[in-house]
Chimera marker file (.cmm) of the C-alpha trace (Angstrom):
<marker_set name="trace">
<marker id="1" x="-35.128" y="-95.681" z="-75.460" r="1" g="1" b="0" radius="0.5"/>
<marker id="2" x="-36.744" y="-92.449" z="-76.560" r="1" g="1" b="0" radius="0.5"/>
<marker id="3" x="-35.221" y="-89.004" z="-75.962" r="1" g="1" b="0" radius="0.5"/>
<marker id="4" x="-37.277" y="-88.189" z="-72.852" r="1" g="1" b="0" radius="0.5"/>
<marker id="5" x="-36.355" y="-91.409" z="-71.030" r="1" g="1" b="0" radius="0.5"/>
<marker id="6" x="-32.696" y="-91.024" z="-71.981" r="1" g="1" b="0" radius="0.5"/>
<marker id="7" x="-32.613" y="-87.465" z="-70.553" r="1" g="1" b="0" radius="0.5"/>
<marker id="8" x="-34.331" y="-88.702" z="-67.398" r="1" g="1" b="0" radius="0.5"/>
<marker id="9" x="-31.688" y="-91.416" z="-66.926" r="1" g="1" b="0" radius="0.5"/>
<marker id="10" x="-28.857" y="-88.932" z="-67.572" r="1" g="1" b="0" radius="0.5"/>
<marker id="11" x="-30.385" y="-86.533" z="-65.047" r="1" g="1" b="0" radius="0.5"/>
<marker id="12" x="-30.669" y="-89.259" z="-62.396" r="1" g="1" b="0" radius="0.5"/>
<marker id="13" x="-27.057" y="-90.333" z="-62.975" r="1" g="1" b="0" radius="0.5"/>
<marker id="14" x="-25.898" y="-86.705" z="-62.694" r="1" g="1" b="0" radius="0.5"/>
<marker id="15" x="-27.748" y="-86.256" z="-59.376" r="1" g="1" b="0" radius="0.5"/>
<marker id="16" x="-26.221" y="-89.452" z="-57.957" r="1" g="1" b="0" radius="0.5"/>
<marker id="17" x="-22.719" y="-88.406" z="-59.045" r="1" g="1" b="0" radius="0.5"/>
<marker id="18" x="-23.158" y="-84.955" z="-57.485" r="1" g="1" b="0" radius="0.5"/>
<marker id="19" x="-24.358" y="-86.536" z="-54.235" r="1" g="1" b="0" radius="0.5"/>
<marker id="20" x="-21.325" y="-88.854" z="-54.154" r="1" g="1" b="0" radius="0.5"/>
<marker id="21" x="-19.001" y="-85.917" z="-54.862" r="1" g="1" b="0" radius="0.5"/>
<marker id="22" x="-20.606" y="-83.890" z="-52.052" r="1" g="1" b="0" radius="0.5"/>
<marker id="23" x="-20.233" y="-86.746" z="-49.566" r="1" g="1" b="0" radius="0.5"/>
<marker id="24" x="-16.587" y="-87.264" z="-50.522" r="1" g="1" b="0" radius="0.5"/>
<marker id="25" x="-15.852" y="-83.540" z="-50.238" r="1" g="1" b="0" radius="0.5"/>
<marker id="26" x="-17.466" y="-83.240" z="-46.807" r="1" g="1" b="0" radius="0.5"/>
<marker id="27" x="-15.857" y="-86.367" z="-45.358" r="1" g="1" b="0" radius="0.5"/>
<marker id="28" x="-12.366" y="-85.579" z="-46.650" r="1" g="1" b="0" radius="0.5"/>
<marker id="29" x="-12.270" y="-81.856" z="-45.859" r="1" g="1" b="0" radius="0.5"/>
<marker id="30" x="-12.678" y="-82.297" z="-42.101" r="1" g="1" b="0" radius="0.5"/>
<marker id="31" x="-15.460" y="-81.122" z="-39.859" r="1" g="1" b="0" radius="0.5"/>
<marker id="32" x="-16.828" y="-77.618" z="-40.208" r="1" g="1" b="0" radius="0.5"/>
<marker id="33" x="-16.495" y="-77.118" z="-36.438" r="1" g="1" b="0" radius="0.5"/>
<marker id="34" x="-12.702" y="-77.165" z="-36.789" r="1" g="1" b="0" radius="0.5"/>
<marker id="35" x="-12.870" y="-74.076" z="-38.997" r="1" g="1" b="0" radius="0.5"/>
<marker id="36" x="-14.708" y="-71.893" z="-36.442" r="1" g="1" b="0" radius="0.5"/>
<marker id="37" x="-12.224" y="-69.868" z="-34.386" r="1" g="1" b="0" radius="0.5"/>
<marker id="38" x="-12.250" y="-70.767" z="-30.716" r="1" g="1" b="0" radius="0.5"/>
<marker id="39" x="-10.627" y="-67.520" z="-29.589" r="1" g="1" b="0" radius="0.5"/>
<marker id="40" x="-11.048" y="-63.984" z="-30.869" r="1" g="1" b="0" radius="0.5"/>
<marker id="41" x="-9.484" y="-60.619" z="-30.083" r="1" g="1" b="0" radius="0.5"/>
<marker id="42" x="-11.588" y="-57.679" z="-28.946" r="1" g="1" b="0" radius="0.5"/>
<marker id="43" x="-10.345" y="-54.092" z="-29.084" r="1" g="1" b="0" radius="0.5"/>
<marker id="44" x="-12.065" y="-52.265" z="-26.276" r="1" g="1" b="0" radius="0.5"/>
<marker id="45" x="-11.896" y="-49.761" z="-23.479" r="1" g="1" b="0" radius="0.5"/>
<marker id="46" x="-12.386" y="-50.137" z="-19.743" r="1" g="1" b="0" radius="0.5"/>
<marker id="47" x="-15.240" y="-47.937" z="-18.563" r="1" g="1" b="0" radius="0.5"/>
<marker id="48" x="-13.907" y="-48.038" z="-14.980" r="1" g="1" b="0" radius="0.5"/>
<marker id="49" x="-10.334" y="-46.777" z="-15.569" r="1" g="1" b="0" radius="0.5"/>
<marker id="50" x="-10.745" y="-45.425" z="-19.158" r="1" g="1" b="0" radius="0.5"/>
<marker id="51" x="-7.732" y="-47.410" z="-20.443" r="1" g="1" b="0" radius="0.5"/>
<marker id="52" x="-7.770" y="-49.118" z="-23.832" r="1" g="1" b="0" radius="0.5"/>
<marker id="53" x="-7.406" y="-52.896" z="-23.767" r="1" g="1" b="0" radius="0.5"/>
<marker id="54" x="-6.888" y="-55.741" z="-26.208" r="1" g="1" b="0" radius="0.5"/>
<marker id="55" x="-8.645" y="-58.835" z="-24.904" r="1" g="1" b="0" radius="0.5"/>
<marker id="56" x="-8.213" y="-62.371" z="-26.290" r="1" g="1" b="0" radius="0.5"/>
<marker id="57" x="-11.211" y="-64.451" z="-25.257" r="1" g="1" b="0" radius="0.5"/>
<marker id="58" x="-13.323" y="-67.464" z="-26.181" r="1" g="1" b="0" radius="0.5"/>
<marker id="59" x="-15.793" y="-66.896" z="-29.001" r="1" g="1" b="0" radius="0.5"/>
<marker id="60" x="-18.759" y="-67.519" z="-26.686" r="1" g="1" b="0" radius="0.5"/>
<marker id="61" x="-17.670" y="-64.978" z="-24.023" r="1" g="1" b="0" radius="0.5"/>
<marker id="62" x="-19.691" y="-61.768" z="-23.815" r="1" g="1" b="0" radius="0.5"/>
<marker id="63" x="-18.657" y="-58.367" z="-22.455" r="1" g="1" b="0" radius="0.5"/>
<marker id="64" x="-17.790" y="-56.954" z="-20.081" r="1" g="1" b="0" radius="0.5"/>
<marker id="65" x="-14.320" y="-58.449" z="-19.930" r="1" g="1" b="0" radius="0.5"/>
<marker id="66" x="-11.812" y="-58.118" z="-17.102" r="1" g="1" b="0" radius="0.5"/>
<marker id="67" x="-9.531" y="-55.095" z="-17.474" r="1" g="1" b="0" radius="0.5"/>
<marker id="68" x="-5.809" y="-55.949" z="-17.507" r="1" g="1" b="0" radius="0.5"/>
<marker id="69" x="-5.061" y="-52.529" z="-15.949" r="1" g="1" b="0" radius="0.5"/>
<marker id="70" x="-7.473" y="-52.215" z="-12.998" r="1" g="1" b="0" radius="0.5"/>
<marker id="71" x="-8.965" y="-55.716" z="-12.675" r="1" g="1" b="0" radius="0.5"/>
<marker id="72" x="-12.576" y="-54.502" z="-12.985" r="1" g="1" b="0" radius="0.5"/>
<marker id="73" x="-14.915" y="-56.407" z="-15.244" r="1" g="1" b="0" radius="0.5"/>
<marker id="74" x="-15.649" y="-53.296" z="-17.307" r="1" g="1" b="0" radius="0.5"/>
<marker id="75" x="-14.031" y="-53.695" z="-20.757" r="1" g="1" b="0" radius="0.5"/>
<marker id="76" x="-16.459" y="-53.256" z="-23.663" r="1" g="1" b="0" radius="0.5"/>
<marker id="77" x="-15.596" y="-53.401" z="-27.354" r="1" g="1" b="0" radius="0.5"/>
<marker id="78" x="-15.080" y="-50.290" z="-29.397" r="1" g="1" b="0" radius="0.5"/>
<marker id="79" x="-17.594" y="-49.737" z="-32.197" r="1" g="1" b="0" radius="0.5"/>
<marker id="80" x="-16.882" y="-47.666" z="-35.301" r="1" g="1" b="0" radius="0.5"/>
<marker id="81" x="-19.453" y="-45.656" z="-37.271" r="1" g="1" b="0" radius="0.5"/>
<marker id="82" x="-19.225" y="-46.025" z="-41.046" r="1" g="1" b="0" radius="0.5"/>
<marker id="83" x="-21.050" y="-42.710" z="-41.562" r="1" g="1" b="0" radius="0.5"/>
<marker id="84" x="-19.083" y="-40.251" z="-39.412" r="1" g="1" b="0" radius="0.5"/>
<marker id="85" x="-15.962" y="-42.354" z="-38.563" r="1" g="1" b="0" radius="0.5"/>
<marker id="86" x="-16.525" y="-41.967" z="-34.800" r="1" g="1" b="0" radius="0.5"/>
<marker id="87" x="-15.162" y="-44.609" z="-32.430" r="1" g="1" b="0" radius="0.5"/>
<marker id="88" x="-17.487" y="-45.232" z="-29.499" r="1" g="1" b="0" radius="0.5"/>
<marker id="89" x="-18.918" y="-47.598" z="-26.909" r="1" g="1" b="0" radius="0.5"/>
<marker id="90" x="-22.713" y="-47.619" z="-27.320" r="1" g="1" b="0" radius="0.5"/>
<marker id="91" x="-25.050" y="-46.853" z="-24.448" r="1" g="1" b="0" radius="0.5"/>
<marker id="92" x="-25.269" y="-50.020" z="-22.396" r="1" g="1" b="0" radius="0.5"/>
<marker id="93" x="-28.464" y="-51.963" z="-21.762" r="1" g="1" b="0" radius="0.5"/>
<marker id="94" x="-29.444" y="-53.586" z="-18.461" r="1" g="1" b="0" radius="0.5"/>
<marker id="95" x="-30.288" y="-57.276" z="-18.754" r="1" g="1" b="0" radius="0.5"/>
<marker id="96" x="-32.253" y="-58.860" z="-15.887" r="1" g="1" b="0" radius="0.5"/>
<marker id="97" x="-30.313" y="-62.135" z="-16.115" r="1" g="1" b="0" radius="0.5"/>
<marker id="98" x="-26.889" y="-60.453" z="-15.750" r="1" g="1" b="0" radius="0.5"/>
<marker id="99" x="-25.328" y="-58.358" z="-13.027" r="1" g="1" b="0" radius="0.5"/>
<marker id="100" x="-23.487" y="-56.310" z="-15.675" r="1" g="1" b="0" radius="0.5"/>
<marker id="101" x="-24.976" y="-54.050" z="-18.339" r="1" g="1" b="0" radius="0.5"/>
<marker id="102" x="-24.567" y="-55.388" z="-21.865" r="1" g="1" b="0" radius="0.5"/>
<marker id="103" x="-24.096" y="-54.181" z="-25.395" r="1" g="1" b="0" radius="0.5"/>
<marker id="104" x="-27.227" y="-53.388" z="-27.417" r="1" g="1" b="0" radius="0.5"/>
<marker id="105" x="-28.115" y="-55.719" z="-30.281" r="1" g="1" b="0" radius="0.5"/>
<marker id="106" x="-27.778" y="-52.869" z="-32.784" r="1" g="1" b="0" radius="0.5"/>
<marker id="107" x="-25.257" y="-50.208" z="-31.726" r="1" g="1" b="0" radius="0.5"/>
<marker id="108" x="-26.290" y="-46.629" z="-32.523" r="1" g="1" b="0" radius="0.5"/>
<marker id="109" x="-23.638" y="-43.942" z="-33.046" r="1" g="1" b="0" radius="0.5"/>
<marker id="110" x="-23.997" y="-41.275" z="-30.337" r="1" g="1" b="0" radius="0.5"/>
<marker id="111" x="-22.576" y="-38.615" z="-32.683" r="1" g="1" b="0" radius="0.5"/>
<marker id="112" x="-24.747" y="-38.956" z="-35.804" r="1" g="1" b="0" radius="0.5"/>
<marker id="113" x="-27.433" y="-41.491" z="-34.794" r="1" g="1" b="0" radius="0.5"/>
<marker id="114" x="-26.523" y="-43.963" z="-37.544" r="1" g="1" b="0" radius="0.5"/>
<marker id="115" x="-26.927" y="-47.703" z="-37.108" r="1" g="1" b="0" radius="0.5"/>
<marker id="116" x="-24.246" y="-48.377" z="-39.756" r="1" g="1" b="0" radius="0.5"/>
<marker id="117" x="-21.689" y="-49.431" z="-37.147" r="1" g="1" b="0" radius="0.5"/>
<marker id="118" x="-19.106" y="-52.203" z="-36.985" r="1" g="1" b="0" radius="0.5"/>
<marker id="119" x="-16.598" y="-53.503" z="-34.474" r="1" g="1" b="0" radius="0.5"/>
<marker id="120" x="-13.510" y="-51.308" z="-34.454" r="1" g="1" b="0" radius="0.5"/>
<marker id="121" x="-10.249" y="-52.744" z="-35.733" r="1" g="1" b="0" radius="0.5"/>
<marker id="122" x="-6.935" y="-50.888" z="-35.626" r="1" g="1" b="0" radius="0.5"/>
<marker id="123" x="-5.999" y="-49.188" z="-38.864" r="1" g="1" b="0" radius="0.5"/>
<marker id="124" x="-9.383" y="-47.740" z="-39.789" r="1" g="1" b="0" radius="0.5"/>
<marker id="125" x="-9.746" y="-43.971" z="-40.022" r="1" g="1" b="0" radius="0.5"/>
<marker id="126" x="-11.123" y="-42.490" z="-36.798" r="1" g="1" b="0" radius="0.5"/>
<marker id="127" x="-12.360" y="-38.893" z="-36.865" r="1" g="1" b="0" radius="0.5"/>
<marker id="128" x="-12.950" y="-38.719" z="-33.100" r="1" g="1" b="0" radius="0.5"/>
<marker id="129" x="-13.759" y="-40.728" z="-30.001" r="1" g="1" b="0" radius="0.5"/>
<marker id="130" x="-17.221" y="-40.165" z="-28.554" r="1" g="1" b="0" radius="0.5"/>
<marker id="131" x="-17.550" y="-39.717" z="-24.778" r="1" g="1" b="0" radius="0.5"/>
<marker id="132" x="-17.738" y="-43.038" z="-22.949" r="1" g="1" b="0" radius="0.5"/>
<marker id="133" x="-20.990" y="-44.084" z="-21.276" r="1" g="1" b="0" radius="0.5"/>
<marker id="134" x="-21.001" y="-43.859" z="-17.469" r="1" g="1" b="0" radius="0.5"/>
<marker id="135" x="-19.859" y="-46.905" z="-15.528" r="1" g="1" b="0" radius="0.5"/>
<marker id="136" x="-21.847" y="-47.868" z="-12.414" r="1" g="1" b="0" radius="0.5"/>
<marker id="137" x="-19.722" y="-47.754" z="-9.267" r="1" g="1" b="0" radius="0.5"/>
<link id1="1" id2="2" r="1" g="1" b="0" radius="0.2"/>
<link id1="2" id2="3" r="1" g="1" b="0" radius="0.2"/>
<link id1="3" id2="4" r="1" g="1" b="0" radius="0.2"/>
<link id1="4" id2="5" r="1" g="1" b="0" radius="0.2"/>
<link id1="5" id2="6" r="1" g="1" b="0" radius="0.2"/>
<link id1="6" id2="7" r="1" g="1" b="0" radius="0.2"/>
<link id1="7" id2="8" r="1" g="1" b="0" radius="0.2"/>
<link id1="8" id2="9" r="1" g="1" b="0" radius="0.2"/>
<link id1="9" id2="10" r="1" g="1" b="0" radius="0.2"/>
<link id1="10" id2="11" r="1" g="1" b="0" radius="0.2"/>
<link id1="11" id2="12" r="1" g="1" b="0" radius="0.2"/>
<link id1="12" id2="13" r="1" g="1" b="0" radius="0.2"/>
<link id1="13" id2="14" r="1" g="1" b="0" radius="0.2"/>
<link id1="14" id2="15" r="1" g="1" b="0" radius="0.2"/>
<link id1="15" id2="16" r="1" g="1" b="0" radius="0.2"/>
<link id1="16" id2="17" r="1" g="1" b="0" radius="0.2"/>
<link id1="17" id2="18" r="1" g="1" b="0" radius="0.2"/>
<link id1="18" id2="19" r="1" g="1" b="0" radius="0.2"/>
<link id1="19" id2="20" r="1" g="1" b="0" radius="0.2"/>
<link id1="20" id2="21" r="1" g="1" b="0" radius="0.2"/>
<link id1="21" id2="22" r="1" g="1" b="0" radius="0.2"/>
<link id1="22" id2="23" r="1" g="1" b="0" radius="0.2"/>
<link id1="23" id2="24" r="1" g="1" b="0" radius="0.2"/>
<link id1="24" id2="25" r="1" g="1" b="0" radius="0.2"/>
<link id1="25" id2="26" r="1" g="1" b="0" radius="0.2"/>
<link id1="26" id2="27" r="1" g="1" b="0" radius="0.2"/>
<link id1="27" id2="28" r="1" g="1" b="0" radius="0.2"/>
<link id1="28" id2="29" r="1" g="1" b="0" radius="0.2"/>
<link id1="29" id2="30" r="1" g="1" b="0" radius="0.2"/>
<link id1="30" id2="31" r="1" g="1" b="0" radius="0.2"/>
<link id1="31" id2="32" r="1" g="1" b="0" radius="0.2"/>
<link id1="32" id2="33" r="1" g="1" b="0" radius="0.2"/>
<link id1="33" id2="34" r="1" g="1" b="0" radius="0.2"/>
<link id1="34" id2="35" r="1" g="1" b="0" radius="0.2"/>
<link id1="35" id2="36" r="1" g="1" b="0" radius="0.2"/>
<link id1="36" id2="37" r="1" g="1" b="0" radius="0.2"/>
<link id1="37" id2="38" r="1" g="1" b="0" radius="0.2"/>
<link id1="38" id2="39" r="1" g="1" b="0" radius="0.2"/>
<link id1="39" id2="40" r="1" g="1" b="0" radius="0.2"/>
<link id1="40" id2="41" r="1" g="1" b="0" radius="0.2"/>
<link id1="41" id2="42" r="1" g="1" b="0" radius="0.2"/>
<link id1="42" id2="43" r="1" g="1" b="0" radius="0.2"/>
<link id1="43" id2="44" r="1" g="1" b="0" radius="0.2"/>
<link id1="44" id2="45" r="1" g="1" b="0" radius="0.2"/>
<link id1="45" id2="46" r="1" g="1" b="0" radius="0.2"/>
<link id1="46" id2="47" r="1" g="1" b="0" radius="0.2"/>
<link id1="47" id2="48" r="1" g="1" b="0" radius="0.2"/>
<link id1="48" id2="49" r="1" g="1" b="0" radius="0.2"/>
<link id1="49" id2="50" r="1" g="1" b="0" radius="0.2"/>
<link id1="50" id2="51" r="1" g="1" b="0" radius="0.2"/>
<link id1="51" id2="52" r="1" g="1" b="0" radius="0.2"/>
<link id1="52" id2="53" r="1" g="1" b="0" radius="0.2"/>
<link id1="53" id2="54" r="1" g="1" b="0" radius="0.2"/>
<link id1="54" id2="55" r="1" g="1" b="0" radius="0.2"/>
<link id1="55" id2="56" r="1" g="1" b="0" radius="0.2"/>
<link id1="56" id2="57" r="1" g="1" b="0" radius="0.2"/>
<link id1="57" id2="58" r="1" g="1" b="0" radius="0.2"/>
<link id1="58" id2="59" r="1" g="1" b="0" radius="0.2"/>
<link id1="59" id2="60" r="1" g="1" b="0" radius="0.2"/>
<link id1="60" id2="61" r="1" g="1" b="0" radius="0.2"/>
<link id1="61" id2="62" r="1" g="1" b="0" radius="0.2"/>
<link id1="62" id2="63" r="1" g="1" b="0" radius="0.2"/>
<link id1="63" id2="64" r="1" g="1" b="0" radius="0.2"/>
<link id1="64" id2="65" r="1" g="1" b="0" radius="0.2"/>
<link id1="65" id2="66" r="1" g="1" b="0" radius="0.2"/>
<link id1="66" id2="67" r="1" g="1" b="0" radius="0.2"/>
<link id1="67" id2="68" r="1" g="1" b="0" radius="0.2"/>
<link id1="68" id2="69" r="1" g="1" b="0" radius="0.2"/>
<link id1="69" id2="70" r="1" g="1" b="0" radius="0.2"/>
<link id1="70" id2="71" r="1" g="1" b="0" radius="0.2"/>
<link id1="71" id2="72" r="1" g="1" b="0" radius="0.2"/>
<link id1="72" id2="73" r="1" g="1" b="0" radius="0.2"/>
<link id1="73" id2="74" r="1" g="1" b="0" radius="0.2"/>
<link id1="74" id2="75" r="1" g="1" b="0" radius="0.2"/>
<link id1="75" id2="76" r="1" g="1" b="0" radius="0.2"/>
<link id1="76" id2="77" r="1" g="1" b="0" radius="0.2"/>
<link id1="77" id2="78" r="1" g="1" b="0" radius="0.2"/>
<link id1="78" id2="79" r="1" g="1" b="0" radius="0.2"/>
<link id1="79" id2="80" r="1" g="1" b="0" radius="0.2"/>
<link id1="80" id2="81" r="1" g="1" b="0" radius="0.2"/>
<link id1="81" id2="82" r="1" g="1" b="0" radius="0.2"/>
<link id1="82" id2="83" r="1" g="1" b="0" radius="0.2"/>
<link id1="83" id2="84" r="1" g="1" b="0" radius="0.2"/>
<link id1="84" id2="85" r="1" g="1" b="0" radius="0.2"/>
<link id1="85" id2="86" r="1" g="1" b="0" radius="0.2"/>
<link id1="86" id2="87" r="1" g="1" b="0" radius="0.2"/>
<link id1="87" id2="88" r="1" g="1" b="0" radius="0.2"/>
<link id1="88" id2="89" r="1" g="1" b="0" radius="0.2"/>
<link id1="89" id2="90" r="1" g="1" b="0" radius="0.2"/>
<link id1="90" id2="91" r="1" g="1" b="0" radius="0.2"/>
<link id1="91" id2="92" r="1" g="1" b="0" radius="0.2"/>
<link id1="92" id2="93" r="1" g="1" b="0" radius="0.2"/>
<link id1="93" id2="94" r="1" g="1" b="0" radius="0.2"/>
<link id1="94" id2="95" r="1" g="1" b="0" radius="0.2"/>
<link id1="95" id2="96" r="1" g="1" b="0" radius="0.2"/>
<link id1="96" id2="97" r="1" g="1" b="0" radius="0.2"/>
<link id1="97" id2="98" r="1" g="1" b="0" radius="0.2"/>
<link id1="98" id2="99" r="1" g="1" b="0" radius="0.2"/>
<link id1="99" id2="100" r="1" g="1" b="0" radius="0.2"/>
<link id1="100" id2="101" r="1" g="1" b="0" radius="0.2"/>
<link id1="101" id2="102" r="1" g="1" b="0" radius="0.2"/>
<link id1="102" id2="103" r="1" g="1" b="0" radius="0.2"/>
<link id1="103" id2="104" r="1" g="1" b="0" radius="0.2"/>
<link id1="104" id2="105" r="1" g="1" b="0" radius="0.2"/>
<link id1="105" id2="106" r="1" g="1" b="0" radius="0.2"/>
<link id1="106" id2="107" r="1" g="1" b="0" radius="0.2"/>
<link id1="107" id2="108" r="1" g="1" b="0" radius="0.2"/>
<link id1="108" id2="109" r="1" g="1" b="0" radius="0.2"/>
<link id1="109" id2="110" r="1" g="1" b="0" radius="0.2"/>
<link id1="110" id2="111" r="1" g="1" b="0" radius="0.2"/>
<link id1="111" id2="112" r="1" g="1" b="0" radius="0.2"/>
<link id1="112" id2="113" r="1" g="1" b="0" radius="0.2"/>
<link id1="113" id2="114" r="1" g="1" b="0" radius="0.2"/>
<link id1="114" id2="115" r="1" g="1" b="0" radius="0.2"/>
<link id1="115" id2="116" r="1" g="1" b="0" radius="0.2"/>
<link id1="116" id2="117" r="1" g="1" b="0" radius="0.2"/>
<link id1="117" id2="118" r="1" g="1" b="0" radius="0.2"/>
<link id1="118" id2="119" r="1" g="1" b="0" radius="0.2"/>
<link id1="119" id2="120" r="1" g="1" b="0" radius="0.2"/>
<link id1="120" id2="121" r="1" g="1" b="0" radius="0.2"/>
<link id1="121" id2="122" r="1" g="1" b="0" radius="0.2"/>
<link id1="122" id2="123" r="1" g="1" b="0" radius="0.2"/>
<link id1="123" id2="124" r="1" g="1" b="0" radius="0.2"/>
<link id1="124" id2="125" r="1" g="1" b="0" radius="0.2"/>
<link id1="125" id2="126" r="1" g="1" b="0" radius="0.2"/>
<link id1="126" id2="127" r="1" g="1" b="0" radius="0.2"/>
<link id1="127" id2="128" r="1" g="1" b="0" radius="0.2"/>
<link id1="128" id2="129" r="1" g="1" b="0" radius="0.2"/>
<link id1="129" id2="130" r="1" g="1" b="0" radius="0.2"/>
<link id1="130" id2="131" r="1" g="1" b="0" radius="0.2"/>
<link id1="131" id2="132" r="1" g="1" b="0" radius="0.2"/>
<link id1="132" id2="133" r="1" g="1" b="0" radius="0.2"/>
<link id1="133" id2="134" r="1" g="1" b="0" radius="0.2"/>
<link id1="134" id2="135" r="1" g="1" b="0" radius="0.2"/>
<link id1="135" id2="136" r="1" g="1" b="0" radius="0.2"/>
<link id1="136" id2="137" r="1" g="1" b="0" radius="0.2"/>
</marker_set>
């Protein structure tokens, strides 16, 4: 066997061994669906009663969540601006398929206008809280 054919055979054997290793790894490590969290915690504020709330909910649930203080479905998650360190709830967007206003796809900081925003988690430095958007009565 010349050098080219030998390298071709070695390459084919290596590909088969890698495929077998991948199959064994996937079948023995469990399903990937088991690793996705089913419940998450949202740190938010109720726009109806202005109280902060920590809501544990299913991953697929979308705001607004029910307030543990007043019972209104008006809890939205806090966002945090990486640029100016402001904690805020972005201006809400009306969706025709929902009776409640929703969060925008890209939250914009009302203080500095930046789109470099993340979900707020306790422990991060907060310079100030922006005024909350109005809640429809």
